[in-house]
C-alpha positions in Angstrom: -2.9 -33.4 -29.7 -5.8 -30.9 -29.0 -7.9 -29.9 -32.2 -7.8 -26.2 -32.8 -10.9 -24.7 -32.4 -12.7 -22.4 -35.4 -14.4 -19.4 -33.9 -18.0 -19.8 -35.1 -21.8 -18.6 -34.1 -22.6 -21.8 -32.2 -19.2 -21.9 -30.3 -19.8 -17.9 -29.5 -23.5 -19.1 -27.9 -22.4 -22.5 -26.5 -19.5 -20.8 -24.8 -21.8 -18.5 -23.2 -24.6 -21.3 -22.4 -21.8 -23.3 -20.2 -21.2 -20.1 -18.6 -25.0 -19.9 -17.2 -24.6 -23.8 -16.8 -21.8 -23.5 -14.4 -23.0 -20.4 -12.3 -26.7 -22.6 -12.1 -24.6 -25.1 -10.2 -25.5 -27.5 -12.9 -21.6 -28.5 -13.8 -18.3 -27.9 -12.2 -15.6 -25.2 -13.4 -13.6 -26.8 -15.7 -10.2 -25.0 -14.1 -11.4 -25.7 -10.7 -13.6 -28.7 -10.3 -15.7 -26.9 -8.0 -19.7 -26.3 -8.4 -21.0 -23.1 -7.4 -23.9 -21.6 -7.5 -24.6 -17.8 -8.7 -27.8 -17.0 -10.2 -26.9 -13.2 -11.1 -24.2 -14.6 -13.2 -26.6 -17.3 -14.8 -29.2 -14.6 -15.6 -27.0 -12.2 -16.8 -25.6 -15.0 -19.5 -28.8 -15.9 -20.5 -29.9 -12.3 -21.0 -26.9 -12.1 -23.0 -28.2 -14.8 -25.3 -31.7 -13.1 -25.7 -30.0 -10.0 -26.7 -27.9 -11.8 -29.3 -31.2 -13.4 -30.9 -32.6 -9.7 -30.7 -29.3 -8.4 -32.5 -28.7 -11.1 -35.1 -32.7 -11.5 -36.3 -33.0 -12.1 -39.6 -29.0 -12.5 -39.9 -29.0 -16.1 -39.0 -29.6 -19.0 -40.7 -32.8 -21.2 -40.1 -30.6 -24.0 -38.0 -28.9 -21.2 -36.2 -31.8 -19.4 -35.3 -33.4 -22.4 -34.6 -30.1 -23.5 -32.5 -30.5 -20.4 -30.5 -34.1 -20.3 -29.9 -33.7 -23.6 -28.1 -31.3 -23.4 -26.2 -32.5 -20.3 -24.9 -35.5 -22.0 -23.9 -34.0 -25.0 -22.3 -31.7 -22.4 -20.0 -34.8 -20.6 -19.4 -36.5 -23.9 -18.2 -33.3 -24.8 -16.3 -33.0 -21.7 -14.5 -36.5 -21.5 -13.4 -36.0 -25.3 -12.0 -33.2 -24.0 -10.0 
């Protein structure tokens, strides 16, 4: 039995981050199981997270802000190495 997912800020940013990881070819698509690279889509997803960071500044808890900042930093480093 699958647990019901609860919508939250962390689930939202992890969803976008997962899309970026898949677009960088670092993880397979869960539906198809195939790995493919689309650098423009990866860049777009990382940019979406940066926009969220800018638009939510001052409205996030300390933990949420640090989590988002670290996630963006990690994705940007992965993007450069891909």
